[in-house]
Each structure stands twice: as C-alpha cells, then as structure tokens.
All heavy atoms as an XYZ file, in Angstrom:
948
protein
N      -9.501    -16.764     13.711
C      -8.720    -16.130     14.752
C      -7.805    -17.166     15.389
O      -8.207    -18.311     15.609
C      -9.657    -15.546     15.806
C      -8.961    -14.854     16.932
S     -10.182    -14.108     18.029
C      -9.098    -13.204     19.066
N      -6.555    -16.760     15.710
C      -5.636    -17.666     16.382
C      -6.224    -18.142     17.695
O      -6.826    -17.372     18.423
C      -4.313    -16.952     16.683
C      -3.365    -16.900     15.539
C      -2.051    -16.286     15.962
C      -1.266    -17.284     16.781
N       0.104    -16.921     17.026
N      -6.010    -19.393     17.997
C      -6.526    -19.965     19.229
C      -5.494    -19.906     20.351
O      -5.845    -19.786     21.521
C      -6.939    -21.409     18.967
C      -7.609    -22.090     20.127
C      -8.073    -23.473     19.717
C      -8.720    -24.181     20.876
N      -9.137    -25.523     20.510
N      -4.225    -20.005     20.012
C      -3.164    -20.047     21.016
C      -2.045    -19.087     20.647
O      -1.937    -18.649     19.516
C      -2.581    -21.459     21.124
C      -3.580    -22.484     21.525
N      -4.079    -22.574     22.793
C      -4.178    -23.469     20.813
C      -4.934    -23.576     22.865
N      -5.026    -24.129     21.658
N      -1.189    -18.802     21.621
C      -0.028    -17.973     21.359
C      -0.374    -16.497     21.372
O      -1.399    -16.080     21.890
N       0.480    -15.716     20.781
C       0.336    -14.259     20.775
C      -0.769    -13.864     19.810
O      -0.732    -14.205     18.630
C       1.668    -13.590     20.411
C       2.689    -13.866     21.525
C       1.499    -12.095     20.191
C       4.076    -13.369     21.251
N      -1.747    -13.132     20.322
C      -2.891    -12.725     19.514
C      -2.692    -11.379     18.819
O      -3.314    -11.120     17.798
C      -4.153    -12.658     20.380
C      -4.592    -13.984     20.997
C      -5.843    -13.776     21.840
C      -4.839    -15.038     19.934
N      -1.844    -10.522     19.378
C      -1.606     -9.214     18.771
C      -1.042     -9.417     17.368
O       0.056     -9.948     17.200
C      -0.648     -8.403     19.646
C      -0.370     -7.035     19.082
O       0.216     -6.902     18.015
N      -0.784     -6.022     19.808
N      -1.789     -9.002     16.365
C      -1.389     -9.290     14.985
C      -0.090     -8.608     14.592
O       0.686     -9.147     13.806
C      -2.517     -8.928     14.013
C      -2.788     -7.460     13.883
C      -3.999     -7.215     12.948
N      -4.348     -5.827     12.903
C      -3.916     -4.980     11.962
N      -3.149     -5.415     10.997
N      -4.260     -3.713     11.997
N       0.154     -7.428     15.132
C       1.391     -6.720     14.796
C       2.599     -7.455     15.371
O       3.617     -7.623     14.697
C       1.348     -5.287     15.312
C       0.215     -4.497     14.752
N       0.158     -4.111     13.428
C      -0.920     -4.043     15.320
C      -0.965     -3.450     13.212
N      -1.643     -3.391     14.349
N       2.466     -7.902     16.610
C       3.563     -8.603     17.256
C       3.763     -9.988     16.652
O       4.892    -10.403     16.370
C       3.321     -8.699     18.766
C       4.436     -9.339     19.580
C       5.779     -8.668     19.331
C       4.078     -9.283     21.056
N       2.701    -10.707     16.425
C       2.789    -12.044     15.841
C       3.471    -11.994     14.470
O       4.359    -12.790     14.171
C       1.392    -12.647     15.730
O       1.454    -13.969     15.294
N       3.081    -11.034     13.661
C       3.688    -10.878     12.333
C       5.142    -10.474     12.404
O       5.975    -10.988     11.648
N       5.479     -9.565     13.313
C       6.863     -9.118     13.459
C       7.763    -10.261     13.911
O       8.891    -10.403     13.432
C       6.938     -7.957     14.442
N       7.276    -11.092     14.821
C       8.066    -12.238     15.282
C       8.316    -13.226     14.148
O       9.409    -13.792     14.032
C       7.362    -12.945     16.444
C       7.273    -12.172     17.751
C       6.471    -12.959     18.776
C       8.647    -11.818     18.287
N       7.320    -13.419     13.304
C       7.461    -14.354     12.194
C       8.504    -13.889     11.188
O       9.090    -14.707     10.476
C       6.118    -14.551     11.498
N       8.772    -12.593     11.149
C       9.742    -12.049     10.207
C      11.174    -12.091     10.726
O      12.114    -11.877      9.966
C       9.374    -10.610      9.859
C       8.087    -10.497      9.080
C       7.642     -9.059      8.880
O       8.314     -8.134      9.382
O       6.607     -8.864      8.236
N      11.364    -12.357     12.020
C      12.706    -12.368     12.593
C      13.466    -13.604     12.154
O      12.903    -14.679     12.008
C      12.636    -12.323     14.120
C      12.114    -11.033     14.723
C      11.955    -11.195     16.235
C      13.021     -9.856     14.407
N      14.768    -13.426     11.969
C      15.628    -14.535     11.584
C      16.801    -14.671     12.528
O      16.999    -13.868     13.455
N      17.608    -15.675     12.294
C      18.767    -15.982     13.115
C      19.680    -14.766     13.262
O      20.004    -14.119     12.274
C      19.530    -17.144     12.475
C      20.655    -17.645     13.294
N      21.816    -18.090     12.734
C      20.811    -17.772     14.631
C      22.633    -18.473     13.680
N      22.055    -18.290     14.844
N      20.011    -14.451     14.462
C      20.872    -13.340     14.915
C      20.201    -11.964     14.894
O      20.824    -10.990     15.290
C      22.235    -13.259     14.175
O      22.051    -12.767     12.855
C      22.960    -14.597     14.184
N      18.959    -11.863     14.433
C      18.274    -10.565     14.497
C      18.122    -10.150     15.956
O      17.906    -10.980     16.836
C      16.882    -10.633     13.851
C      16.931    -10.565     12.344
O      17.961    -10.139     11.802
O      15.936    -10.944     11.703
N      18.221     -8.855     16.204
C      18.064     -8.320     17.550
C      16.647     -7.846     17.806
O      15.971     -7.341     16.908
N      16.213     -8.042     19.061
C      14.885     -7.601     19.470
C      14.985     -7.056     20.885
O      15.491     -7.730     21.780
C      13.915     -8.775     19.444
C      12.524     -8.400     19.874
S      11.442     -9.827     19.721
C      11.158    -10.153     21.413
N      14.512     -5.844     21.098
C      14.515     -5.227     22.414
C      13.140     -5.350     23.044
O      12.140     -4.990     22.426
C      14.887     -3.745     22.312
C      14.853     -2.967     23.624
C      15.979     -3.400     24.558
C      14.915     -1.467     23.366
N      13.093     -5.870     24.274
C      11.880     -5.856     25.085
C      12.157     -4.819     26.160
O      13.128     -4.947     26.914
C      11.595     -7.232     25.723
C      10.297     -7.182     26.511
C      11.556     -8.319     24.657
N      11.333     -3.764     26.223
C      11.700     -2.647     27.080
C      10.540     -2.116     27.914
O       9.378     -2.362     27.630
C      12.287     -1.514     26.246
S      11.158     -0.749     25.075
N      10.923     -1.363     28.939
C       9.936     -0.694     29.780
C       9.410      0.540     29.059
O       9.900      0.916     27.987
C      10.520     -0.358     31.156
C      11.725      0.577     31.103
O      11.802      1.442     30.207
O      12.591      0.452     31.980
N       8.427      1.169     29.643
C       7.774      2.314     28.999
C       8.682      3.536     28.913
O       8.423      4.431     28.122
C       6.488      2.660     29.749
N       9.752      3.567     29.696
C      10.632      4.737     29.711
C      11.854      4.635     28.835
O      12.593      5.608     28.688
N      12.097      3.498     28.237
C      13.306      3.326     27.416
C      13.192      4.149     26.143
O      12.186      4.064     25.431
C      13.478      1.844     27.068
C      14.703      1.533     26.246
S      16.185      1.681     27.231
C      17.324      0.726     26.248
N      14.217      4.955     25.835
C      14.185      5.700     24.569
C      14.236      4.724     23.392
O      15.033      3.796     23.388
C      15.455      6.546     24.609
C      15.999      6.440     25.983
C      15.409      5.238     26.618
N      13.370      4.933     22.434
C      13.299      4.042     21.283
C      13.905      4.764     20.085
O      13.440      5.830     19.689
C      11.841      3.631     20.998
C      11.295      2.849     22.194
C      11.759      2.806     19.723
C       9.830      2.514     22.098
N      14.956      4.163     19.510
C      15.612      4.829     18.385
C      14.774      4.752     17.116
O      13.893      3.892     16.990
C      16.900      4.012     18.221
C      16.549      2.658     18.720
C      15.562      2.882     19.839
N      15.059      5.657     16.191
C      14.444      5.571     14.875
C      15.033      4.366     14.162
O      16.204      4.053     14.329
C      14.738      6.832     14.057
C      14.036      8.058     14.600
O      12.978      7.902     15.226
O      14.561      9.172     14.411
N      14.250      3.696     13.389
C      14.762      2.583     12.604
C      14.062      1.272     12.854
O      13.418      0.743     11.959
N      14.181      0.692     14.074
C      13.541     -0.610     14.276
C      12.020     -0.519     14.211
O      11.433      0.520     14.514
C      13.964     -1.015     15.687
C      15.093     -0.145     16.054
C      14.944      1.102     15.247
N      11.406     -1.622     13.823
C       9.950     -1.737     13.896
C       9.571     -1.741     15.375
O      10.234     -2.363     16.188
C       9.520     -3.034     13.230
C       8.041     -3.247     13.177
C       7.743     -4.475     12.345
N       6.323     -4.746     12.308
C       5.790     -5.751     11.637
N       6.560     -6.572     10.949
N       4.495     -5.942     11.649
N       8.512     -1.030     15.726
C       8.083     -0.926     17.117
C       6.670     -1.486     17.264
O       5.774     -1.115     16.506
C       8.101      0.543     17.604
C       7.583      0.655     19.032
C       9.502      1.131     17.490
N       6.507     -2.378     18.232
C       5.181     -2.841     18.623
C       4.996     -2.363     20.055
O       5.672     -2.826     20.966
C       5.041     -4.371     18.523
C       3.667     -4.805     19.023
C       5.266     -4.840     17.089
N       4.146     -1.393     20.238
C       3.921     -0.770     21.542
C       2.718     -1.427     22.204
O       1.588     -1.243     21.770
C       3.690      0.727     21.358
C       3.714      1.492     22.663
O       3.581      0.861     23.738
O       3.861      2.723     22.620
N       2.987     -2.197     23.260
C       1.927     -2.894     23.975
C       1.467     -2.134     25.211
O       0.514     -2.546     25.869
C       2.408     -4.292     24.402
C       2.856     -5.213     23.280
C       3.376     -6.526     23.868
C       1.734     -5.470     22.297
N       2.153     -1.032     25.553
C       1.839     -0.286     26.775
C       0.392      0.188     26.751
O      -0.062      0.791     25.787
C       2.781      0.897     26.936
N      -0.316     -0.109     27.842
C      -1.714      0.269     27.967
C      -1.903      1.219     29.133
O      -2.503      2.277     28.991
C      -2.560     -1.002     28.148
C      -4.023     -0.735     28.330
C      -4.775     -0.191     27.312
C      -4.644     -1.021     29.528
C      -6.131      0.066     27.476
C      -5.987     -0.775     29.708
C      -6.737     -0.229     28.681
N      -1.399      0.837     30.284
C      -1.376      1.656     31.494
C      -0.022      1.456     32.147
O       0.674      0.485     31.827
C      -2.462      1.206     32.484
C      -3.921      1.360     32.066
C      -4.824      0.654     33.078
C      -4.289      2.832     31.991
N       0.344      2.306     33.078
C       1.596      2.111     33.804
C       1.569      0.725     34.455
O       0.674      0.403     35.221
C       1.781      3.189     34.857
N       2.507     -0.108     34.060
C       2.599     -1.456     34.593
C       1.827     -2.514     33.822
O       1.937     -3.694     34.120
N       1.067     -2.107     32.824
C       0.224     -3.047     32.073
C       0.538     -2.951     30.584
O       0.392     -1.868     30.016
C      -1.275     -2.751     32.300
C      -2.143     -3.719     31.521
C      -1.610     -2.801     33.779
N       0.944     -4.035     29.947
C       1.362     -5.292     30.537
C       2.751     -5.154     31.142
O       3.537     -4.296     30.746
C       1.370     -6.269     29.364
C       1.715     -5.417     28.181
C       1.070     -4.069     28.467
N       3.035     -6.018     32.085
C       4.332     -5.960     32.762
C       5.436     -6.523     31.871
O       5.185     -7.279     30.929
C       4.286     -6.750     34.074
O       4.232     -8.141     33.804
N       6.650     -6.165     32.205
C       7.828     -6.695     31.519
C       7.834     -8.226     31.619
O       8.060     -8.921     30.635
C       9.092     -6.097     32.154
C      10.373     -6.621     31.593
C      10.817     -6.230     30.341
C      11.158     -7.503     32.329
C      12.018     -6.714     29.826
C      12.349     -7.987     31.826
C      12.789     -7.590     30.580
N       7.553     -8.748     32.809
C       7.555    -10.197     33.028
C       6.517    -10.886     32.149
O       6.811    -11.915     31.528
C       7.309    -10.517     34.499
N       5.317    -10.346     32.078
C       4.271    -10.957     31.260
C       4.659    -11.005     29.788
O       4.482    -12.016     29.113
C       2.960    -10.177     31.405
C       2.294    -10.328     32.744
C       1.149     -9.346     32.916
O       1.214     -8.198     32.463
N       0.093     -9.802     33.578
N       5.192     -9.898     29.299
C       5.555     -9.825     27.881
C       6.730    -10.753     27.593
O       6.716    -11.509     26.610
C       5.858     -8.371     27.471
C       6.407     -8.304     26.052
C       4.603     -7.517     27.586
N       7.743    -10.725     28.449
C       8.902    -11.582     28.230
C       8.504    -13.057     28.247
O       8.906    -13.826     27.368
C       9.983    -11.302     29.280
C      11.303    -12.033     29.074
C      11.940    -11.661     27.744
C      12.254    -11.725     30.226
N       7.695    -13.459     29.211
C       7.240    -14.852     29.290
C       6.485    -15.249     28.014
O       6.699    -16.335     27.467
C       6.328    -15.057     30.503
C       6.992    -14.854     31.845
C       7.880    -16.012     32.280
O       7.713    -17.129     31.751
O       8.733    -15.776     33.146
N       5.607    -14.377     27.547
C       4.860    -14.669     26.325
C       5.752    -14.786     25.109
O       5.581    -15.684     24.282
N       6.715    -13.887     25.004
C       7.627    -13.910     23.859
C       8.497    -15.156     23.850
O       8.739    -15.742     22.798
C       8.511    -12.660     23.860
C       7.807    -11.354     23.521
C       8.733    -10.175     23.771
C       7.324    -11.364     22.081
N       8.966    -15.557     25.025
C       9.849    -16.722     25.084
C       9.133    -18.013     24.722
O       9.777    -18.985     24.323
C      10.507    -16.815     26.463
C      11.499    -15.690     26.760
C      12.055    -15.828     28.169
C      12.612    -15.637     25.726
N       7.809    -18.016     24.820
C       7.039    -19.162     24.369
C       6.939    -19.244     22.854
O       6.558    -20.277     22.306
N       7.281    -18.158     22.174
C       7.133    -18.068     20.724
C       8.464    -17.943     19.979
O       8.494    -18.023     18.763
C       6.301    -16.824     20.368
C       4.927    -16.782     20.981
C       3.894    -17.509     20.145
O       4.024    -17.545     18.916
O       2.955    -18.053     20.739
N       9.547    -17.723     20.690
C      10.790    -17.276     20.068
C      11.976    -18.112     20.524
O      12.077    -18.445     21.709
C      11.007    -15.818     20.475
C      12.088    -14.992     19.828
C      11.779    -14.794     18.341
C      12.172    -13.630     20.499
N      12.876    -18.444     19.608
C      14.146    -19.078     19.956
C      15.159    -17.965     20.215
O      15.313    -17.064     19.389
C      14.620    -19.984     18.825
N      15.818    -18.006     21.363
C      16.773    -16.969     21.742
C      18.133    -17.614     21.977
O      18.239    -18.601     22.703
C      16.310    -16.238     23.024
C      17.351    -15.235     23.495
C      14.979    -15.547     22.788
N      19.179    -17.049     21.370
C      20.520    -17.599     21.579
C      21.386    -16.713     22.453
O      22.466    -17.127     22.859
C      21.206    -17.900     20.260
C      21.593    -16.700     19.442
C      22.328    -17.077     18.153
O      22.160    -18.204     17.659
O      23.072    -16.224     17.644
N      20.928    -15.517     22.752
C      21.699    -14.643     23.623
C      20.874    -13.457     24.073
O      19.883    -13.101     23.445
N      21.282    -12.869     25.205
C      20.552    -11.727     25.751
C      21.527    -10.780     26.433
O      22.534    -11.216     27.011
C      19.498    -12.206     26.747
N      21.203     -9.492     26.384
C      22.020     -8.446     26.995
C      21.116     -7.504     27.764
O      20.060     -7.112     27.264
C      22.781     -7.650     25.905
O      23.551     -8.556     25.109
C      23.696     -6.602     26.521
N      21.541     -7.139     28.972
C      20.791     -6.210     29.816
C      21.736     -5.161     30.375
O      22.969     -5.306     30.308
C      20.116     -6.966     30.965
N      21.161     -4.118     30.937
C      21.957     -3.068     31.574
C      22.491     -3.572     32.908
O      21.747     -4.156     33.704
C      21.110     -1.817     31.791
N      23.762     -3.350     33.171
C      24.351     -3.805     34.434
C      23.683     -3.144     35.638
O      23.631     -3.732     36.721
C      25.856     -3.579     34.450
C      26.296     -2.156     34.249
C      27.794     -1.997     34.015
O      28.471     -2.973     33.652
O      28.277     -0.865     34.196
N      23.099     -1.978     35.450
C      22.439     -1.268     36.541
C      21.205     -2.001     37.073
O      20.766     -1.750     38.195
C      22.041      0.145     36.085
C      23.200      1.066     35.794
C      23.720      1.003     34.362
O      23.403      0.033     33.630
O      24.460      1.917     33.971
N      20.642     -2.903     36.276
C      19.434     -3.613     36.694
C      19.671     -4.423     37.963
O      18.776     -4.591     38.779
C      18.866     -4.508     35.555
C      19.731     -5.728     35.304
C      17.438     -4.916     35.847
N      20.876     -4.925     38.158
C      21.163     -5.781     39.323
C      20.941     -5.047     40.642
O      20.447     -5.637     41.598
C      22.576     -6.341     39.232
C      22.701     -7.344     38.072
C      24.076     -7.900     37.962
N      24.956     -6.923     37.339
C      26.147     -7.201     36.846
N      26.627     -8.430     36.909
N      26.878     -6.280     36.279
N      21.283     -3.765     40.689
C      21.085     -2.981     41.920
C      19.745     -2.256     41.939
O      19.086     -2.184     42.970
C      22.205     -1.941     42.078
C      23.550     -2.584     42.363
O      23.571     -3.642     43.034
O      24.574     -2.041     41.908
N      19.324     -1.715     40.791
C      18.135     -0.860     40.749
C      16.823     -1.626     40.631
O      15.779     -1.098     41.007
C      18.250      0.136     39.593
N      16.863     -2.849     40.122
C      15.624     -3.599     39.913
C      15.897     -5.101     40.069
O      15.912     -5.846     39.091
C      15.060     -3.286     38.520
C      13.652     -3.772     38.331
O      13.173     -4.638     39.054
N      12.973     -3.236     37.325
N      16.109     -5.555     41.306
C      16.446     -6.968     41.529
C      15.407     -7.953     40.990
O      15.765     -9.053     40.565
C      16.557     -7.075     43.054
C      16.774     -5.684     43.538
C      16.116     -4.781     42.537
N      14.139     -7.577     40.984
C      13.110     -8.485     40.464
C      13.309     -8.730     38.971
O      13.245     -9.876     38.508
C      11.720     -7.925     40.740
N      13.539     -7.671     38.203
C      13.776     -7.823     36.766
C      15.090     -8.558     36.521
O      15.182     -9.404     35.628
C      13.783     -6.467     36.067
N      16.112     -8.263     37.327
C      17.401     -8.940     37.186
C      17.255    -10.436     37.419
O      17.799    -11.254     36.668
C      18.418     -8.340     38.150
N      16.504    -10.807     38.433
C      16.287    -12.218     38.751
C      15.504    -12.915     37.638
O      15.823    -14.043     37.248
C      15.549    -12.334     40.084
O      15.264    -13.670     40.376
N      14.479    -12.255     37.138
C      13.677    -12.812     36.043
C      14.554    -13.096     34.828
O      14.518    -14.191     34.259
C      12.558    -11.834     35.671
C      11.729    -12.207     34.447
C      10.808    -13.372     34.759
C      10.941    -11.003     33.959
N      15.371    -12.117     34.445
C      16.217    -12.290     33.265
C      17.279    -13.353     33.494
O      17.525    -14.196     32.620
C      16.845    -10.953     32.863
C      15.841     -9.986     32.267
S      16.613     -8.481     31.643
C      16.707     -7.495     33.141
N      17.912    -13.344     34.662
C      18.947    -14.344     34.958
C      18.361    -15.744     34.962
O      19.023    -16.705     34.552
C      19.609    -14.023     36.293
N      17.115    -15.886     35.388
C      16.458    -17.189     35.372
C      16.219    -17.723     33.973
O      16.262    -18.928     33.735
N      15.972    -16.842     33.041
C      15.732    -17.244     31.660
C      17.003    -17.335     30.836
O      17.068    -18.107     29.876
C      14.773    -16.271     30.970
C      13.354    -16.437     31.380
N      12.613    -17.561     31.086
C      12.525    -15.622     32.081
C      11.401    -17.431     31.572
N      11.325    -16.255     32.187
N      17.989    -16.515     31.190
C      19.206    -16.417     30.379
C      20.436    -16.602     31.274
O      20.997    -15.620     31.766
C      19.264    -15.061     29.667
C      17.989    -14.670     28.975
C      17.228    -13.616     29.442
C      17.545    -15.378     27.871
C      16.040    -13.250     28.816
C      16.357    -15.029     27.241
C      15.609    -13.963     27.714
N      20.876    -17.833     31.485
C      22.010    -18.074     32.377
C      23.296    -17.364     31.932
O      24.139    -17.035     32.759
C      22.192    -19.590     32.348
C      20.998    -20.151     31.679
C      20.311    -19.059     30.949
N      23.451    -17.135     30.635
C      24.634    -16.451     30.111
C      24.341    -14.991     29.772
O      24.950    -14.429     28.852
C      25.154    -17.177     28.870
C      25.626    -18.585     29.181
O      26.146    -18.800     30.291
O      25.458    -19.478     28.325
N      23.424    -14.389     30.511
C      23.041    -12.998     30.270
C      24.269    -12.093     30.326
O      25.047    -12.150     31.281
C      22.026    -12.557     31.339
C      21.467    -11.148     31.243
C      20.661    -10.963     29.962
C      20.586    -10.862     32.462
N      24.456    -11.302     29.282
C      25.561    -10.338     29.237
C      25.076     -9.011     29.808
O      23.911     -8.633     29.614
C      26.033    -10.154     27.792
N      25.963     -8.321     30.512
C      25.635     -7.024     31.098
C      26.530     -5.957     30.498
O      27.739     -6.163     30.344
C      25.814     -7.045     32.612
C      24.835     -7.939     33.328
C      25.189     -9.234     33.696
C      23.551     -7.508     33.629
C      24.288    -10.060     34.349
C      22.643     -8.330     34.274
C      23.028     -9.604     34.636
O      22.134    -10.423     35.282
N      25.940     -4.832     30.146
C      26.662     -3.669     29.643
C      26.107     -2.440     30.357
O      24.985     -2.482     30.872
C      26.505     -3.507     28.110
C      27.106     -4.689     27.354
C      25.060     -3.313     27.713
N      26.845     -1.332     30.392
C      26.265     -0.111     30.952
C      24.997      0.290     30.191
O      24.877      0.037     28.986
C      27.370      0.927     30.762
C      28.629      0.129     30.662
C      28.241     -1.159     29.980
N      24.063      0.911     30.904
C      22.782      1.280     30.301
C      22.964      2.146     29.058
O      22.242      1.968     28.064
C      21.916      2.004     31.335
C      20.530      2.317     30.856
N      19.634      1.341     30.465
C      19.888      3.489     30.687
C      18.503      1.903     30.088
N      18.636      3.211     30.208
N      23.913      3.047     29.087
C      24.147      3.897     27.909
C      24.563      3.052     26.711
O      24.167      3.329     25.582
C      25.192      4.970     28.214
C      24.688      6.059     29.148
C      23.428      6.758     28.635
O      23.362      7.112     27.431
O      22.489      6.954     29.439
N      25.339      2.006     26.949
C      25.743      1.114     25.855
C      24.540      0.311     25.349
O      24.386      0.105     24.139
C      26.852      0.176     26.329
C      27.298     -0.817     25.287
C      28.029     -0.134     24.132
N      28.425     -1.132     23.145
C      28.281     -0.991     21.841
N      27.804      0.123     21.326
N      28.651     -1.936     21.019
N      23.684     -0.130     26.262
C      22.479     -0.860     25.846
C      21.628      0.019     24.930
O      21.116     -0.451     23.907
C      21.668     -1.316     27.060
C      20.440     -2.168     26.737
C      20.854     -3.522     26.163
C      19.579     -2.360     27.970
N      21.494      1.291     25.288
C      20.719      2.203     24.433
C      21.338      2.305     23.043
O      20.625      2.342     22.047
C      20.589      3.575     25.085
C      19.668      3.570     26.294
C      19.276      4.953     26.760
C      20.384      5.691     27.406
N      19.960      6.952     28.051
N      22.666      2.324     22.971
C      23.338      2.367     21.665
C      23.074      1.088     20.871
O      22.831      1.134     19.665
C      24.843      2.551     21.841
C      25.240      3.889     22.381
C      26.717      3.939     22.762
O      27.394      2.922     22.837
N      27.210      5.145     23.014
N      23.126     -0.044     21.548
C      22.918     -1.326     20.872
C      21.504     -1.475     20.320
O      21.292     -2.196     19.343
C      23.212     -2.488     21.831
C      24.667     -2.659     22.248
C      24.776     -3.709     23.346
C      25.541     -2.998     21.053
N      20.541     -0.797     20.921
C      19.155     -0.935     20.459
C      18.956     -0.400     19.042
O      18.022     -0.817     18.361
C      18.152     -0.247     21.402
O      18.396      1.146     21.418
C      18.232     -0.829     22.798
N      19.848      0.485     18.606
C      19.696      1.022     17.252
C      19.886     -0.068     16.201
O      19.411      0.070     15.081
C      20.658      2.180     17.010
O      21.996      1.719     17.062
N      20.568     -1.159     16.554
C      20.755     -2.268     15.629
C      19.670     -3.324     15.719
O      19.691     -4.302     14.964
N      18.713     -3.127     16.617
C      17.628     -4.110     16.766
C      16.693     -4.029     15.566
O      16.486     -2.963     14.992
C      16.851     -3.859     18.054
N      16.124     -5.145     15.216
C      15.150     -5.163     14.128
C      13.742     -4.894     14.641
O      12.886     -4.392     13.920
C      15.208     -6.531     13.449
C      14.345     -6.610     12.236
C      14.879     -7.565     11.224
N      13.963     -7.570     10.104
C      13.548     -8.653      9.493
N      13.991     -9.823      9.870
N      12.705     -8.561      8.497
N      13.509     -5.219     15.927
C      12.182     -5.080     16.517
C      12.309     -4.577     17.944
O      13.182     -5.014     18.686
C      11.463     -6.439     16.509
C      10.113     -6.536     17.214
C       9.068     -5.646     16.543
C       9.643     -7.989     17.247
N      11.426     -3.662     18.329
C      11.314     -3.186     19.704
C       9.897     -3.478     20.179
O       8.927     -3.112     19.508
C      11.599     -1.664     19.814
C      11.325     -1.160     21.219
C      13.023     -1.354     19.390
N       9.797     -4.144     21.334
C       8.504     -4.414     21.948
C       8.460     -3.628     23.248
O       9.226     -3.894     24.174
C       8.291     -5.920     22.215
C       6.938     -6.147     22.876
C       8.398     -6.710     20.914
N       7.590     -2.630     23.297
C       7.481     -1.746     24.460
C       6.362     -2.246     25.365
O       5.226     -2.414     24.931
C       7.191     -0.318     24.011
C       7.135      0.690     25.129
C       7.003      2.091     24.514
N       6.827      3.082     25.538
C       5.669      3.634     25.868
N       4.556      3.287     25.238
N       5.592      4.535     26.811
N       6.718     -2.488     26.614
C       5.743     -2.927     27.605
C       5.248     -1.720     28.399
O       5.752     -0.617     28.232
C       6.377     -3.945     28.579
O       7.283     -3.267     29.455
C       7.109     -5.051     27.832
N       4.316     -1.940     29.282
C       3.841     -0.870     30.152
C       4.614     -0.784     31.453
O       4.236     -0.033     32.347
N       5.689     -1.559     31.559
C       6.486     -1.607     32.791
C       6.919     -0.209     33.214
O       7.335      0.596     32.398
C       7.722     -2.482     32.590
C       8.505     -2.735     33.844
C       7.749     -3.580     34.860
O       7.090     -4.559     34.460
O       7.826     -3.255     36.056
N       6.802      0.049     34.511
C       7.153      1.373     35.035
C       8.200      1.253     36.140
O       8.189      2.012     37.090
C       5.891      2.068     35.560
N       9.108      0.285     36.008
C      10.213      0.164     36.945
C      11.519      0.269     36.172
O      11.560     -0.025     34.976
C      10.128     -1.161     37.719
O      10.226     -2.254     36.837
N      12.599      0.707     36.831
C      13.832      1.020     36.105
C      14.549     -0.208     35.535
O      14.538     -1.278     36.136
C      14.702      1.704     37.161
C      14.187      1.220     38.469
C      12.723      0.974     38.264
N      15.139     -0.009     34.381
C      16.035     -0.972     33.736
C      15.388     -2.309     33.392
O      16.073     -3.323     33.279
C      17.293     -1.194     34.588
C      18.024      0.083     34.881
C      17.988      0.659     36.152
C      18.733      0.746     33.884
C      18.636      1.843     36.423
C      19.394      1.940     34.144
C      19.342      2.480     35.407
O      19.999      3.669     35.667
N      14.096     -2.344     33.226
C      13.408     -3.571     32.794
C      13.474     -3.633     31.274
O      12.487     -3.429     30.570
C      11.973     -3.590     33.304
N      14.675     -3.888     30.781
C      14.954     -3.900     29.349
C      15.904     -5.048     29.054
O      16.860     -5.263     29.798
C      15.644     -2.596     28.917
C      14.934     -1.366     29.399
O      13.804     -1.119     29.022
N      15.582     -0.586     30.247
N      15.667     -5.738     27.962
C      16.594     -6.792     27.552
C      16.646     -6.845     26.032
O      15.620     -6.760     25.355
C      16.227     -8.165     28.158
C      14.890     -8.677     27.650
C      17.332     -9.183     27.952
N      17.855     -6.939     25.524
C      18.080     -7.066     24.094
C      18.311     -8.545     23.798
O      19.235     -9.151     24.350
C      19.289     -6.233     23.674
C      19.614     -6.150     22.200
C      18.464     -5.553     21.403
C      20.879     -5.335     21.982
N      17.446     -9.118     22.992
C      17.515    -10.537     22.676
C      18.125    -10.740     21.291
O      17.881     -9.955     20.378
C      16.116    -11.157     22.685
C      15.290    -10.954     23.948
C      13.895    -11.546     23.769
C      16.000    -11.553     25.149
N      18.916    -11.794     21.162
C      19.458    -12.183     19.863
C      18.775    -13.483     19.477
O      18.855    -14.485     20.194
C      20.980    -12.359     19.942
C      21.631    -12.554     18.584
C      23.152    -12.586     18.652
N      23.645    -13.683     19.474
C      24.141    -13.573     20.703
N      24.195    -12.393     21.305
N      24.570    -14.628     21.373
N      18.083    -13.445     18.355
C      17.287    -14.593     17.928
C      18.166    -15.774     17.556
O      19.246    -15.614     16.990
C      16.433    -14.221     16.720
S      15.201    -12.971     17.108
N      17.660    -16.939     17.905
C      18.327    -18.183     17.546
C      17.499    -18.937     16.534
O      16.623    -18.377     15.879
N      17.792    -20.207     16.391
C      17.017    -21.075     15.528
C      16.462    -22.210     16.360
O      17.029    -22.576     17.380
C      17.851    -21.635     14.351
C      18.232    -20.535     13.380
C      19.099    -22.333     14.851
N      15.345    -22.758     15.963
C      14.684    -23.791     16.760
C      15.129    -25.193     16.397
O      14.660    -26.162     16.962
C      13.158    -23.669     16.646
C      12.626    -23.840     15.251
C      12.308    -25.097     14.779
C      12.471    -22.738     14.426
C      11.831    -25.250     13.476
C      11.993    -22.889     13.132
C      11.677    -24.150     12.665
N      16.035    -25.325     15.455
C      16.513    -26.666     15.070
C      18.006    -26.766     15.264
O      18.694    -25.808     15.482
C      16.134    -27.007     13.633
C      16.551    -25.954     12.633
C      17.821    -25.978     12.070
C      15.680    -24.921     12.266
C      18.202    -25.008     11.156
C      16.068    -23.962     11.350
C      17.334    -24.000     10.803
C-alpha cells in the first residue's frame, strides 16, 4: 500500500496518465460533468471532501502550468477565489458558462463534496522538469 501521497487508486492512476497540456477539472458537487472525460468522484457528504482539501492534495502531486476559473467566483465565493489566486497568480477568468464549455475538453474531472458556488478550476498540466 502507498505510504504517502494520494491513496485513492482511481485518482492516483488517473493523475499518472496525464501529460503536458492535458486539462483537468477540479469541481464542486454541483458542477455539470460532461460526457467524455474520465471522472473520479470523491464526494462523500456535502462539503466532504472540501474543494480546498482536494486542490491542496492534487497540487502536491501535479505540475500545473495554467488555471482557469469562473469570473463569478470573485463575488459569489471569495474564499474559493482567494484560495485559487494564492495558488495561481496568473489565474484566468472566464464566464461560468464558458468554463462549463471548456470542461468538455478536459481529460479528467475530479468531483469534490464542496457545496459552495463556483468552487471549480480547470487546470492545464505542466511538466516537472
């Protein structure tokens, strides 16, 4: 059994398959998930695990070269906006409807148990070297 890092075998395996520029959506429990991308659903209860917990765990395992969030997050969910801005200084903002369209091109969707609005971020994978 793995001693450190992400223990969920589905998520650990999916992350290992991602390559440079692949898209990955980390989303709240209410985000519509399009057909196509691989989905790892971590939602257990409303708020469990939180968007912050999942994002922090993923960033310990993943190289990210860019991120996009819904512009509505800045007004509707300042805590999530602050968390994302702290991790991604060049965070791009698009209207929520556009973010939903962009998710169809993601290779992986990780659904959290978050139950607050606009706690969603589309990550573009980078390389670690």
